[in-house]
N, C-alpha and C positions, 0 to 999 in steps of 0.2 A: 242345686237346681238341675233337673235332668236335661240332657241334650235334646235339642229340637230334632224331631224325626227327619231323616233324609227322605227325598222323594221316592227312593227305592223301597223304603219301609212302609209307605202308604199303600193301601189297597187300591187297585186300579178299578176304574169303572167298567162294568161289563153288563150285558143284557139290559142296557138302558138304565142301570142304577147310577145315581149321581152321588158321588162322595164329596165332590167339591165343584164349584162353579167359579169361573173367572167373570166377575161382574165389574162394570165400569159405569159411573154416573158422571155425566158432563152437563154443564150449563153452557150452551153454545152461543147464546145471544145472536142467533141466526146461523143455522147450519147451511143455509142456501149459498152463502159465499165461501163455504168451507168444505164443499163436497169432495174435492180432491184430497184434502187433508183427512177427511173422514175415511175415505177409501184406503189411504196410506196407513192410518192408525189401525184400521181393522185388519189389513193385510199383515202388518208387523206384529200385532198383539193377539189376534184371534180370540177376542173375548167371547165367552159363551152368551153373555147378556150385556147389552149396552143400552142404557137409559139416557136420553138426551132431553133436557128441559130447555125451555125458550128456543124451540126449534125454528120458529117463525115461518113454518111451512104453509104453503097454500096448495090448492088442488093442481096448480100448474107444475109442481114438482112431483114426478111419479115415484112410486116405490122402486121401480127398476133403476131410476137415476140415483136414488139414495144408496142402494146397495151395490151398484156398479157391477153386476154379474157375480158378486160374492154370494156364498151360500147362506144367506140370512133371510129370515122372515121379518116382515115389518108390521108393527101394530102402532098406529099413530092417531093423534087427535090434533087437528089443526085448529087454530083460533077460528071460531065460527062467526064472530062479529064482523069480520072483514078488516079489523084493525091490525096494524102491524104489531108483531110481538107475540109472546105466549107460545102455546103449543107444546106438546110432549110426544116423544116417540120411544118405542122399545124395539130393539133389534135382537133377535135370538138366532144363534148359530144352529142351522139345521143338522149339521153332521154330528153334533154332540148332544143335543137335547130335542125333545119332542115338546112343542108348545102349541097352545091354543088360545086364540083371542077370546076374552070374556066380554060379552056385551055389557055395556054400561047402561043402567036403568035410565029411561028417558027423562026422569025428573032431574038427572044430573047432566043432561046434554049440553048445557051452557058452560060447563067447566072443562078445563084442560086436564083430562085424566084418561089413562088407558090401563087396562088390566089384562094380564096374560097368566095362564096356568102352565107350569112346567110339570110334565107328567113323567114319572119313572114307574118301574114295575111294581113298586110297593108304596108310593106316596105321590102327592101332588103339592107343589109349591106355588102359591099365588104371589105374583109380582105386580105391584101397583106403582105406576109412574104418574106423577102429577106435577103441575106447575101452579103455584098459588101466587098471583101477582102481588106486589107490595101494597097495592091499594086495598087488599083484603086481609091484611095481617091480623086484624082483630076479629075477623069473621070465623066463627066456630063451625061453619058448614063443612069445611074441608075435613075436619076431624070426624064429624058425624058420617060423612060420605065414606071415608076410609074404613071406619068401623062397619058400616053397612056392607061394603064390598068384601071385607075379610070374612064376614059371616055368611056370604052367599054360598 
């Protein structure tokens, strides 16, 4: 079995080309009471992309409070029904990737879903973050929506 390549053997990213991304997926079950832990995690790990499901955010929590002055862009979907729970958010590190929020079609506005395009000099990577509550486990809508967003 060949040896695993050393980090010095890997090509480095230049001119906004992305060879690898540090991606993290968390289920927070409320990031509201974990803001300081979020800032600490980001500061220590510097992920390029952080997706958080079950954010439980409301409009009272600003994007600035979420990133705490760190160099990240925020793309979020808070629960629109006013109920506690749900929500999803994507944080992208501005210093390493160029990202753009992708508008979600209005027909999906009731769902906890966000979409971001990461753009390099020669390609675009679409990242979709969603939270599907347990009450909708048998609902095929989420799969249909994801397929719709991927082909946009």
